[in-house]
Backbone of each chain as ProteinMPNN parsed JSONL, in Angstrom:
{"seq_chain_A": "MQVTFVYVHVKKAHIQEFIEATQENHVESVKEPGNLRFDVLQNADDFTKFVIYEAYDSGTTAAAHKQTAHYLKWRETVADWMAEPRKGITYQIICPREKSKW", "coords_chain_A": {"N_chain_A": [[55.099, -38.942, 15.35], [51.441, -38.324, 14.713], [47.973, -38.536, 14.78], [45.107, -36.582, 13.708], [41.52, -36.495, 14.601], [39.372, -34.895, 12.922], [36.214, -33.717, 13.154], [33.481, -33.309, 11.524], [29.974, -31.84, 10.972], [28.148, -31.182, 8.508], [25.686, -29.073, 7.289], [23.009, -29.931, 5.333], [21.867, -28.81, 3.179], [24.611, -28.352, 1.823], [26.07, -30.412, 1.551], [27.091, -31.698, -0.635], [28.704, -29.541, -2.139], [30.443, -28.918, 0.283], [31.959, -31.777, 0.106], [33.008, -31.126, -2.502], [34.635, -28.981, -2.043], [36.171, -30.429, 0.059], [37.333, -32.251, -1.004], [39.333, -30.88, -2.961], [41.026, -29.185, -1.029], [42.03, -31.836, 0.4], [43.498, -32.851, -2.127], [45.857, -30.895, -1.827], [46.563, -31.321, 0.573], [47.917, -33.344, 0.762], [50.028, -32.874, -0.298], [51.974, -31.801, 1.076], [54.887, -30.504, 3.131], [55.452, -33.544, 5.753], [53.101, -34.656, 5.759], [51.202, -37.293, 6.462], [49.125, -39.275, 5.9], [45.382, -38.114, 4.598], [42.452, -38.274, 4.876], [39.334, -38.505, 3.791], [36.061, -38.674, 5.174], [33.048, -39.986, 4.958], [30.196, -40.222, 7.018], [28.752, -43.417, 6.872], [25.749, -43.78, 7.653], [24.942, -41.353, 8.633], [24.728, -39.116, 5.925], [25.515, -35.76, 6.825], [27.867, -36.042, 8.425], [30.815, -36.205, 8.718], [34.146, -37.061, 8.546], [38.043, -35.928, 8.858], [40.806, -37.313, 8.165], [43.797, -36.975, 9.435], [46.982, -37.34, 9.284], [50.16, -36.36, 10.502], [53.971, -35.826, 10.467], [54.97, -35.146, 12.691], [54.085, -32.933, 15.663], [54.612, -30.195, 14.966], [54.298, -29.893, 11.861], [52.186, -30.68, 11.702], [50.128, -28.693, 13.118], [51.591, -26.555, 11.018], [49.826, -27.203, 8.912], [47.869, -25.895, 9.212], [48.18, -23.189, 8.775], [49.021, -23.19, 6.005], [47.95, -22.133, 2.151], [45.686, -22.778, 1.09], [44.435, -24.282, 3.429], [43.334, -22.183, 4.93], [41.483, -20.859, 2.919], [39.499, -23.203, 2.338], [38.712, -23.204, 4.715], [37.414, -21.129, 5.304], [36.055, -21.18, 2.582], [34.167, -23.18, 3.741], [32.724, -21.991, 6.042], [29.776, -21.494, 6.136], [28.709, -23.601, 6.1], [28.743, -24.766, 8.164], [26.835, -26.792, 10.489], [27.339, -26.886, 13.123], [30.137, -25.949, 15.523], [33.29, -27.798, 14.29], [35.186, -30.2, 15.39], [38.018, -31.518, 16.779], [39.799, -34.246, 17.491], [42.659, -35.573, 19.153], [45.742, -37.997, 18.554], [47.638, -40.642, 19.261], [50.097, -42.661, 17.647], [50.072, -45.523, 17.84], [50.594, -48.546, 16.318], [50.636, -48.341, 12.447], [54.319, -48.564, 13.553], [56.021, -47.331, 11.746], [57.417, -45.06, 9.946], [57.349, -45.07, 7.296], [55.41, -47.324, 6.743], [53.099, -45.661, 6.305]], "CA_chain_A": [[54.046, -39.01, 14.206], [50.362, -38.231, 15.165], [46.687, -38.458, 14.119], [43.815, -35.766, 14.065], [40.425, -36.629, 13.729], [38.711, -33.773, 12.794], [34.869, -34.257, 12.609], [32.536, -32.275, 10.797], [28.902, -31.45, 10.907], [27.615, -30.343, 7.342], [24.424, -28.228, 6.66], [22.329, -31.031, 4.838], [21.709, -28.473, 1.904], [25.867, -28.231, 1.3], [26.911, -31.755, 1.237], [27.827, -31.526, -2.436], [29.424, -28.144, -1.985], [31.15, -29.724, 0.798], [32.843, -32.866, -0.634], [34.133, -30.441, -3.818], [36.177, -27.696, -1.145], [37.523, -30.577, 0.741], [38.355, -33.14, -2.266], [40.502, -29.837, -3.143], [41.723, -29.336, 0.069], [42.983, -33.128, 0.281], [44.778, -32.741, -3.067], [47.23, -30.035, -1.781], [47.413, -31.153, 1.9], [48.732, -34.881, 0.744], [51.555, -32.564, -0.774], [52.551, -30.568, 2.66], [55.952, -31.733, 4.063], [55.147, -34.221, 6.491], [51.677, -35.096, 5.934], [51.189, -39.075, 5.866], [47.589, -39.354, 5.357], [44.823, -37.028, 4.717], [41.73, -39.386, 4.158], [37.778, -37.672, 4.007], [34.86, -39.878, 4.775], [31.234, -39.637, 5.452], [29.45, -41.689, 7.705], [27.352, -44.334, 6.228], [24.295, -43.485, 8.711], [24.504, -40.182, 8.412], [25.478, -38.089, 5.456], [26.132, -34.796, 6.959], [28.646, -36.249, 9.427], [32.477, -36.654, 8.192], [35.756, -37.139, 9.716], [38.819, -35.751, 8.318], [41.529, -38.275, 9.039], [44.709, -36.121, 9.275], [48.507, -37.837, 9.909], [51.651, -35.971, 10.027], [55.469, -37.067, 11.133], [54.999, -34.1, 14.054], [53.386, -31.847, 15.83], [55.1, -29.446, 13.829], [53.94, -30.345, 10.616], [50.369, -30.883, 12.015], [50.299, -27.204, 13.15], [51.747, -26.178, 10.038], [48.835, -26.72, 7.86], [46.746, -24.486, 9.273], [49.154, -21.615, 7.979], [48.676, -22.968, 4.497], [46.87, -21.095, 1.717], [44.659, -24.082, 0.746], [43.82, -24.435, 4.357], [42.724, -21.2, 4.904], [40.699, -21.257, 1.842], [38.904, -24.117, 2.919], [38.139, -22.725, 6.26], [36.579, -19.702, 5.028], [34.659, -21.46, 1.985], [33.036, -23.587, 4.336], [32.448, -21.929, 7.205], [28.618, -20.946, 6.433], [28.298, -24.413, 6.122], [28.658, -25.933, 9.277], [25.601, -27.663, 11.303], [28.057, -27.172, 14.433], [31.519, -25.989, 15.512], [33.972, -28.824, 13.902], [35.696, -30.88, 16.711], [39.453, -32.086, 16.476], [40.591, -35.347, 18.768], [44.77, -36.142, 18.675], [45.85, -39.545, 19.205], [49.195, -40.879, 19.106], [50.494, -43.856, 17.062], [50.691, -47.119, 18.257], [50.838, -48.939, 14.83], [52.535, -48.935, 12.649], [55.498, -47.519, 14.169], [57.792, -47.317, 10.71], [57.016, -43.936, 9.164], [57.556, -46.182, 5.749], [54.063, -47.296, 6.324], [52.392, -44.284, 6.286]], "C_chain_A": [[52.739, -39.233, 14.885], [49.264, -37.828, 14.266], [45.456, -37.33, 14.46], [42.571, -36.131, 13.633], [39.549, -35.587, 13.942], [36.823, -33.897, 12.499], [34.194, -32.692, 12.524], [30.921, -32.747, 10.806], [28.357, -31.151, 10.411], [25.966, -30.152, 7.311], [24.182, -29.429, 5.474], [22.276, -30.44, 3.241], [22.682, -28.297, 0.924], [26.503, -29.404, 1.123], [27.963, -31.417, 0.119], [29.155, -30.61, -2.554], [30.659, -28.481, -1.18], [32.178, -30.758, 0.948], [33.689, -31.994, -1.739], [35.254, -29.862, -3.068], [36.868, -29.118, -0.445], [38.124, -31.39, 0.173], [39.574, -32.013, -2.758], [41.334, -29.587, -2.141], [42.575, -30.839, 0.547], [43.419, -32.708, -0.726], [46.211, -32.022, -2.824], [47.565, -30.396, -0.574], [48.318, -32.806, 1.85], [50.195, -34.272, 0.024], [52.588, -31.746, 0.027], [53.589, -31.627, 2.945], [55.163, -32.482, 5.257], [53.363, -35.158, 6.647], [51.813, -36.514, 5.494], [49.993, -39.27, 5.408], [46.591, -37.784, 5.666], [43.78, -37.248, 3.947], [40.122, -38.23, 4.872], [36.844, -38.81, 3.629], [34.153, -39.544, 5.512], [30.831, -40.835, 5.817], [28.698, -42.395, 7.373], [25.867, -44.397, 6.513], [23.913, -42.355, 8.625], [25.376, -39.207, 7.642], [26.01, -37.205, 5.548], [26.983, -34.989, 8.186], [29.834, -36.449, 8.359], [33.306, -36.779, 9.27], [36.706, -36.959, 8.676], [40.439, -36.305, 9.001], [43.257, -37.945, 8.777], [46.296, -36.691, 10.2], [49.434, -37.063, 9.199], [52.65, -36.813, 10.878], [55.392, -36.187, 12.23], [53.9, -33.299, 14.445], [53.101, -30.625, 15.034], [54.302, -28.969, 12.794], [52.534, -30.416, 10.24], [50.077, -29.55, 11.909], [50.567, -26.062, 11.831], [50.767, -26.064, 8.954], [47.92, -25.983, 7.769], [47.031, -22.867, 8.852], [48.56, -21.771, 6.516], [47.523, -22.494, 3.457], [45.512, -22.082, 1.329], [43.966, -24.372, 1.671], [42.879, -23.405, 4.917], [41.546, -20.787, 4.161], [39.608, -22.157, 2.303], [37.873, -23.833, 3.973], [37.08, -21.719, 5.357], [35.594, -20.041, 3.642], [33.852, -22.486, 2.662], [32.431, -23.366, 5.467], [31.209, -21.876, 7.404], [28.223, -22.178, 6.374], [28.213, -25.62, 6.905], [27.38, -25.534, 9.856], [26.473, -27.229, 13.009], [29.177, -26.852, 14.439], [31.967, -27.428, 15.013], [34.938, -28.888, 15.535], [36.983, -31.709, 16.508], [39.911, -32.723, 17.884], [41.975, -35.413, 18.374], [44.899, -37.145, 19.351], [47.122, -39.44, 19.01], [49.455, -42.164, 18.552], [50.9, -44.955, 17.882], [51.268, -48.262, 17.009], [50.196, -48.127, 13.85], [53.271, -47.897, 13.037], [56.258, -46.966, 13.093], [56.795, -46.365, 9.961], [56.727, -44.562, 7.562], [55.92, -46.577, 5.058], [52.937, -46.79, 6.186], [52.235, -43.52, 5.039]], "O_chain_A": [[52.683, -40.207, 15.636], [49.371, -37.075, 13.299], [44.95, -37.361, 15.582], [42.352, -36.149, 12.421], [39.012, -35.382, 15.031], [36.444, -34.234, 11.378], [34.301, -31.598, 13.078], [30.649, -33.939, 10.656], [27.474, -30.547, 11.021], [25.176, -31.095, 7.312], [25.132, -29.791, 4.779], [22.515, -31.145, 2.26], [22.44, -28.136, -0.272], [27.56, -29.396, 0.493], [29.134, -31.04, 0.07], [30.282, -30.914, -2.946], [31.776, -28.402, -1.692], [33.109, -30.678, 1.749], [34.905, -32.149, -1.843], [36.45, -30.078, -3.264], [38.094, -29.068, -0.338], [39.307, -31.588, 0.452], [40.723, -32.436, -2.892], [42.525, -29.786, -2.381], [43.71, -30.775, 1.017], [44.084, -31.73, -0.384], [47.298, -32.317, -3.321], [48.69, -30.05, -0.214], [49.108, -33.246, 2.685], [51.205, -34.949, -0.171], [53.655, -31.228, -0.301], [53.514, -32.853, 3.016], [54.174, -31.889, 5.687], [52.842, -35.951, 7.431], [52.367, -36.895, 4.463], [49.95, -39.474, 4.194], [46.795, -36.835, 6.423], [43.692, -36.84, 2.789], [39.969, -37.561, 5.894], [36.713, -39.521, 2.633], [34.345, -38.929, 6.561], [30.942, -41.968, 5.349], [27.559, -41.983, 7.595], [24.994, -44.915, 5.816], [22.713, -42.095, 8.537], [26.339, -38.597, 8.107], [26.994, -37.066, 4.822], [26.868, -34.118, 9.048], [29.608, -36.854, 7.219], [33.183, -36.642, 10.487], [36.532, -37.576, 7.625], [41.03, -35.854, 9.982], [43.897, -38.635, 7.984], [46.583, -36.483, 11.379], [49.627, -36.957, 7.988], [52.512, -37.815, 11.579], [56.063, -36.751, 13.094], [52.944, -33.014, 13.725], [52.055, -30.145, 14.598], [53.721, -27.884, 12.779], [51.912, -30.307, 9.183], [49.777, -29.091, 10.807], [49.944, -25.012, 11.675], [50.749, -25.112, 8.174], [47.287, -25.503, 6.828], [46.355, -21.849, 8.702], [47.877, -20.938, 5.92], [46.343, -22.458, 3.807], [44.359, -21.665, 1.441], [42.836, -24.766, 1.385], [41.761, -23.718, 5.329], [40.59, -20.355, 4.804], [38.645, -21.52, 2.726], [36.677, -24.108, 4.069], [35.971, -22.02, 4.916], [34.552, -19.404, 3.485], [32.758, -22.705, 2.142], [31.7, -24.203, 5.997], [30.88, -22.099, 8.569], [27.02, -22.171, 6.635], [27.879, -26.784, 6.687], [26.877, -24.411, 9.822], [25.794, -27.438, 14.014], [29.77, -27.265, 13.443], [31.161, -28.331, 15.237], [35.217, -28.042, 16.384], [36.771, -32.775, 15.931], [40.243, -32.17, 18.933], [42.307, -35.286, 17.195], [44.41, -37.361, 20.46], [47.717, -38.421, 18.661], [48.832, -43.004, 19.202], [51.968, -45.133, 18.467], [52.432, -48.664, 17.015], [49.336, -47.307, 14.17], [53.041, -46.691, 12.942], [57.138, -46.152, 13.372], [55.705, -46.688, 9.488], [55.721, -44.282, 6.911], [55.385, -46.42, 3.961], [51.886, -47.393, 5.969], [51.668, -42.427, 5.051]]}, "seq_chain_B": "MQVTFVYVHVKKAHIQEFIEATQENHVESVKEPGNLRFDVLQNADDFTKFVIYEAYDSGTTAAAHKQTAHYLKWRETVADWMAEPRKGITYQIICPREKSKW", "coords_chain_B": {"N_chain_B": [[35.545, -49.466, -1.392], [35.601, -48.815, 2.736], [36.128, -47.547, 5.565], [35.905, -48.807, 9.328], [35.606, -47.112, 12.218], [36.872, -48.112, 15.393], [35.92, -47.784, 18.0], [37.236, -48.245, 21.811], [37.219, -48.725, 24.869], [39.345, -48.837, 27.572], [40.19, -50.832, 30.832], [41.774, -49.025, 33.081], [44.056, -50.486, 34.459], [44.699, -52.545, 32.298], [45.955, -51.325, 29.85], [48.57, -51.305, 28.942], [48.989, -54.623, 28.142], [46.853, -54.698, 26.587], [47.783, -53.108, 24.455], [50.008, -54.953, 23.905], [48.497, -56.928, 22.835], [47.171, -56.201, 20.599], [48.847, -54.904, 19.02], [49.629, -57.346, 18.244], [47.59, -58.184, 16.477], [47.18, -56.654, 14.854], [49.602, -56.837, 13.006], [49.178, -59.333, 11.938], [46.408, -58.449, 10.594], [46.758, -56.682, 9.026], [47.758, -58.499, 6.912], [45.63, -59.589, 5.538], [43.631, -60.357, 2.991], [42.542, -57.671, 0.877], [42.485, -55.951, 3.219], [43.093, -52.641, 4.165], [44.003, -50.51, 5.453], [45.186, -50.689, 9.279], [45.35, -49.527, 11.57], [45.999, -48.171, 14.895], [45.56, -46.099, 17.399], [45.983, -44.39, 19.581], [44.461, -42.475, 22.249], [45.449, -38.847, 22.986], [44.79, -37.682, 25.075], [43.685, -39.208, 26.817], [44.493, -42.141, 28.101], [43.251, -44.189, 28.413], [41.654, -44.689, 26.276], [41.146, -45.672, 22.601], [41.663, -45.965, 19.101], [40.938, -48.314, 16.672], [41.362, -47.884, 13.268], [40.12, -49.187, 10.509], [40.493, -50.357, 7.68], [38.882, -51.285, 4.662], [38.705, -53.226, 1.287], [36.086, -53.644, 0.732], [33.214, -54.42, 1.914], [32.752, -56.881, 1.94], [35.089, -57.662, 2.623], [35.863, -56.39, 5.023], [34.152, -57.714, 6.599], [34.941, -60.2, 6.468], [37.041, -59.898, 8.135], [36.038, -60.788, 10.914], [36.139, -62.964, 10.843], [38.61, -64.382, 11.626], [41.429, -66.104, 12.732], [43.057, -64.576, 14.299], [41.707, -62.244, 14.378], [39.741, -63.602, 16.352], [40.823, -64.903, 18.542], [41.997, -62.01, 19.489], [40.129, -60.69, 20.298], [38.841, -62.334, 22.423], [41.072, -62.58, 24.108], [41.332, -59.382, 24.913], [38.529, -59.485, 26.336], [37.948, -59.007, 29.196], [39.427, -56.575, 29.525], [37.837, -54.623, 28.788], [36.317, -51.074, 29.596], [33.719, -50.616, 28.81], [31.545, -51.3, 25.982], [32.711, -52.1, 23.343], [32.378, -49.942, 20.457], [31.784, -49.402, 16.738], [32.004, -47.713, 14.011], [31.36, -46.977, 10.866], [32.516, -45.935, 7.653], [32.236, -44.53, 4.508], [34.448, -43.768, 1.843], [35.265, -40.504, 1.129], [37.758, -39.473, -0.1], [41.347, -40.711, -0.05], [40.262, -41.677, -3.939], [41.794, -43.675, -4.965], [42.543, -46.675, -4.934], [45.096, -47.773, -4.987], [46.256, -46.028, -3.455], [45.553, -46.281, -0.957]], "CA_chain_B": [[36.213, -49.44, 0.374], [35.189, -48.533, 3.673], [36.557, -47.577, 7.196], [35.15, -48.621, 10.543], [36.699, -46.662, 13.195], [35.953, -48.883, 16.414], [36.322, -46.973, 19.879], [37.975, -48.79, 22.512], [37.933, -47.76, 26.155], [40.143, -50.014, 28.213], [40.485, -50.557, 31.84], [43.576, -48.369, 33.271], [45.597, -51.282, 34.612], [45.566, -53.14, 31.466], [46.547, -50.564, 29.036], [49.833, -52.322, 28.373], [48.535, -55.735, 27.552], [45.656, -53.968, 25.702], [48.152, -52.311, 23.223], [50.471, -55.798, 22.917], [47.401, -57.987, 21.816], [46.375, -55.561, 19.771], [49.698, -54.785, 17.895], [49.691, -59.079, 17.205], [46.431, -58.354, 16.083], [47.479, -55.249, 13.905], [50.634, -57.5, 12.05], [48.053, -60.253, 10.997], [45.442, -57.693, 10.145], [47.297, -56.097, 7.575], [48.421, -59.01, 5.755], [44.45, -60.203, 5.298], [43.19, -59.811, 1.545], [41.303, -56.153, 1.119], [43.082, -54.83, 3.816], [44.016, -51.211, 3.212], [44.674, -50.266, 6.638], [44.756, -51.418, 10.724], [45.923, -47.979, 12.673], [46.037, -48.404, 16.194], [45.849, -45.229, 17.818], [45.576, -43.774, 21.428], [44.143, -40.528, 22.595], [46.779, -38.101, 23.632], [44.632, -36.561, 25.984], [42.648, -39.764, 27.902], [45.484, -43.153, 27.342], [42.072, -45.645, 28.333], [40.994, -44.406, 25.095], [41.586, -46.216, 21.589], [40.919, -45.957, 18.067], [41.588, -49.106, 15.693], [41.015, -47.103, 12.087], [40.075, -50.369, 9.712], [39.829, -49.895, 5.933], [39.068, -52.519, 3.563], [38.31, -52.924, 0.031], [34.792, -53.963, 0.363], [32.197, -54.592, 3.022], [32.767, -58.531, 2.504], [36.466, -58.072, 3.067], [35.859, -55.994, 6.525], [33.396, -58.667, 7.373], [35.476, -61.804, 6.698], [38.614, -59.98, 9.152], [35.573, -61.082, 12.05], [36.435, -64.357, 10.839], [39.871, -64.993, 10.878], [41.737, -66.781, 14.109], [44.146, -63.469, 14.726], [40.682, -61.61, 15.477], [38.819, -63.995, 17.536], [41.958, -64.647, 19.685], [41.988, -60.635, 20.249], [38.595, -60.533, 20.976], [38.755, -62.97, 23.876], [42.197, -61.895, 25.05], [40.981, -58.311, 25.549], [37.175, -59.273, 26.327], [38.056, -58.567, 30.566], [39.684, -56.056, 29.61], [37.214, -53.528, 28.404], [35.835, -50.874, 30.396], [33.042, -50.431, 28.45], [31.462, -52.113, 25.315], [33.476, -50.974, 21.543], [31.53, -49.133, 18.877], [32.402, -49.054, 15.487], [30.843, -46.499, 13.131], [30.944, -47.285, 9.553], [32.047, -44.326, 6.635], [32.006, -44.287, 3.017], [35.436, -42.488, 1.584], [35.546, -39.679, -0.073], [39.58, -39.322, -0.766], [42.072, -40.805, -1.631], [39.601, -42.646, -4.184], [42.37, -44.43, -5.689], [42.811, -48.034, -3.723], [46.452, -47.587, -4.519], [46.663, -44.667, -2.331], [45.922, -46.617, 0.491]], "C_chain_B": [[35.17, -48.586, 1.265], [35.88, -48.679, 4.534], [35.711, -47.411, 8.192], [36.29, -47.999, 11.219], [36.131, -47.859, 14.539], [36.848, -48.301, 17.779], [36.429, -48.203, 20.861], [38.161, -48.17, 23.551], [38.423, -48.923, 27.041], [40.349, -49.638, 29.488], [41.893, -49.869, 32.035], [44.855, -49.565, 33.245], [45.369, -52.551, 33.216], [45.462, -52.587, 30.047], [47.162, -51.128, 28.199], [49.787, -53.583, 27.494], [47.428, -55.666, 26.343], [46.641, -53.763, 24.355], [49.242, -53.789, 23.022], [49.659, -56.729, 22.214], [47.094, -57.155, 20.901], [47.449, -54.937, 18.399], [50.015, -56.291, 17.077], [48.617, -58.927, 16.333], [46.953, -57.391, 14.76], [48.674, -56.275, 12.482], [49.93, -58.561, 11.306], [46.972, -59.394, 10.376], [45.754, -57.377, 8.685], [47.951, -56.981, 6.719], [47.119, -59.957, 5.217], [44.415, -59.724, 3.694], [42.473, -59.013, 1.654], [41.504, -55.565, 2.353], [43.782, -53.47, 3.337], [44.872, -50.684, 4.647], [44.46, -51.069, 7.848], [45.408, -50.502, 11.296], [45.34, -48.451, 13.901], [46.531, -47.271, 16.974], [45.31, -45.039, 19.35], [45.581, -42.43, 21.375], [45.167, -40.359, 23.574], [46.246, -37.337, 25.051], [43.945, -37.621, 27.405], [43.551, -41.464, 27.285], [44.618, -44.526, 27.558], [41.409, -45.583, 26.94], [41.534, -44.8, 23.75], [40.646, -46.408, 20.324], [41.549, -47.177, 16.91], [40.584, -48.826, 14.245], [41.129, -48.454, 10.964], [39.652, -49.899, 8.335], [40.698, -51.244, 5.151], [38.563, -52.069, 2.392], [37.193, -53.325, -0.377], [33.931, -54.726, 1.796], [32.195, -56.286, 3.221], [34.184, -58.661, 3.187], [36.681, -57.372, 4.862], [35.198, -57.225, 6.839], [34.054, -59.773, 7.667], [36.574, -61.226, 7.783], [37.482, -60.877, 10.437], [35.565, -62.664, 12.244], [37.724, -65.333, 11.051], [40.495, -65.34, 12.459], [42.612, -65.447, 14.554], [43.07, -62.594, 15.83], [39.992, -62.173, 16.215], [39.862, -64.416, 18.494], [42.097, -63.267, 20.254], [40.592, -60.598, 20.73], [38.813, -61.58, 22.254], [40.185, -62.997, 24.924], [41.944, -60.541, 25.799], [39.461, -58.366, 26.478], [37.12, -58.428, 28.224], [38.825, -56.932, 30.934], [38.87, -54.6, 29.514], [36.549, -52.86, 29.368], [34.547, -50.732, 29.822], [33.028, -51.148, 27.197], [32.329, -51.596, 23.766], [32.494, -51.202, 21.01], [32.239, -48.825, 18.112], [31.315, -48.227, 14.783], [31.989, -46.634, 11.52], [31.229, -45.897, 8.686], [33.043, -45.099, 5.201], [33.886, -43.153, 2.74], [35.366, -41.988, 0.448], [37.095, -39.19, -0.974], [39.905, -40.12, 0.658], [40.7, -41.958, -2.53], [40.307, -43.632, -5.045], [42.603, -45.797, -5.001], [44.556, -48.04, -3.489], [47.202, -46.315, -3.996], [46.14, -44.796, -1.147], [46.828, -47.958, 0.814]], "O_chain_B": [[34.236, -47.905, 0.841], [36.444, -49.767, 4.648], [34.933, -46.464, 8.308], [37.49, -48.173, 11.007], [35.0, -48.343, 14.488], [37.979, -48.425, 18.249], [35.671, -49.151, 20.659], [38.958, -47.235, 23.618], [37.734, -49.94, 27.118], [40.647, -48.466, 29.714], [42.894, -50.078, 31.35], [45.9, -49.682, 32.605], [46.085, -53.543, 33.354], [44.957, -53.258, 29.147], [46.799, -51.472, 27.074], [50.351, -53.679, 26.404], [47.27, -56.462, 25.418], [46.272, -54.235, 23.28], [49.451, -53.929, 21.817], [50.006, -57.27, 21.164], [46.45, -57.804, 20.077], [47.098, -54.627, 17.261], [50.419, -56.478, 15.929], [48.691, -59.603, 15.307], [46.959, -57.908, 13.643], [48.428, -56.281, 11.276], [50.096, -58.663, 10.09], [46.627, -59.91, 9.313], [45.226, -57.684, 7.616], [48.668, -56.529, 5.826], [47.38, -60.961, 4.555], [45.125, -58.809, 3.278], [41.553, -59.203, 2.45], [40.745, -54.648, 2.663], [44.655, -53.266, 2.493], [46.088, -50.535, 4.775], [43.716, -52.046, 7.766], [46.488, -50.99, 11.628], [44.28, -49.076, 13.924], [47.72, -47.254, 17.292], [44.376, -45.552, 19.967], [46.259, -41.568, 20.816], [45.629, -41.062, 24.472], [46.909, -36.67, 25.846], [43.731, -37.213, 28.547], [43.26, -41.901, 26.171], [44.958, -45.63, 27.134], [40.645, -46.48, 26.581], [42.605, -44.222, 23.566], [39.475, -46.786, 20.289], [42.6, -46.911, 16.328], [39.464, -49.306, 14.067], [42.266, -48.725, 10.578], [38.677, -49.216, 8.02], [41.795, -51.788, 5.024], [38.078, -50.95, 2.225], [36.983, -53.459, -1.582], [34.439, -55.614, 2.481], [31.812, -56.889, 4.224], [34.461, -59.486, 4.058], [37.475, -57.811, 5.693], [35.928, -57.931, 7.534], [33.961, -60.363, 8.743], [37.097, -62.14, 8.419], [38.128, -61.754, 11.012], [35.219, -63.375, 13.187], [37.864, -66.526, 10.785], [39.935, -64.753, 13.386], [42.79, -65.628, 15.758], [43.144, -62.315, 17.026], [39.391, -61.43, 16.99], [39.474, -64.086, 19.615], [42.311, -63.205, 21.464], [40.354, -60.394, 21.92], [38.987, -60.892, 23.26], [40.273, -63.329, 26.106], [42.211, -60.414, 26.994], [39.215, -57.435, 27.245], [36.388, -57.466, 28.458], [38.848, -56.31, 31.996], [39.266, -53.6, 30.113], [36.03, -53.596, 30.208], [33.856, -50.707, 30.84], [34.082, -51.71, 26.9], [32.27, -50.412, 23.435], [31.801, -52.218, 20.96], [33.235, -48.132, 18.323], [30.104, -48.152, 14.991], [33.182, -46.352, 11.403], [30.507, -44.91, 8.823], [34.029, -45.824, 5.07], [34.256, -42.151, 3.352], [35.373, -42.44, -0.697], [37.3, -38.733, -2.098], [39.337, -40.226, 1.745], [40.226, -42.901, -1.898], [39.664, -44.374, -5.787], [43.206, -45.42, -3.996], [45.182, -48.206, -2.442], [48.333, -45.849, -4.13], [46.11, -43.895, -0.309], [47.129, -48.234, 1.975]]}, "name": "protein", "num_of_chains": 2, "seq": "MQVTFVYVHVKKAHIQEFIEATQENHVESVKEPGNLRFDVLQNADDFTKFVIYEAYDSGTTAAAHKQTAHYLKWRETVADWMAEPRKGITYQIICPREKSKWMQVTFVYVHVKKAHIQEFIEATQENHVESVKEPGNLRFDVLQNADDFTKFVIYEAYDSGTTAAAHKQTAHYLKWRETVADWMAEPRKGITYQIICPREKSKW"}
């Protein structure tokens, strides 16, 4: 199991469109085999900053996300709305250890 | 509902002790009223860096965590193991909106 934090900085004028496109991506992503969470979060002090909290049961299922039609559509849709390149940081899971608790 | 990311940088010599103390804190924290998640994560590229992903159903229940006996014990236990001060960043939740999905 692993988690990737995807840090996203969106141009102010495109915040609402970004939220809508990412909600759509969330709905499909949580249906993927091996997906454990796909939380979409907005920084409370800076509404242009988001984090997508992507938990998968393996590196393989996490990598497979980037081949899905919904991810590829999202990537293309949001491309011009980025204020800077996205950054992903991967974490291993200490707690909870049980897959059923994800 | 809100999420706080607590970024923790631990002295290398104390990584294992930090993990054990934080696992204990996790077990009690997920029992708190209003707690939605309390994920403990270790950076895959730098084992001295951790994030605690704390989701609560309100700012009130999130704040109450810091008054619990298990939090206060954890705070005291880990104090000398910090390589730098902890940093918390608060996010509002875009997805999933339904509390039942947390």
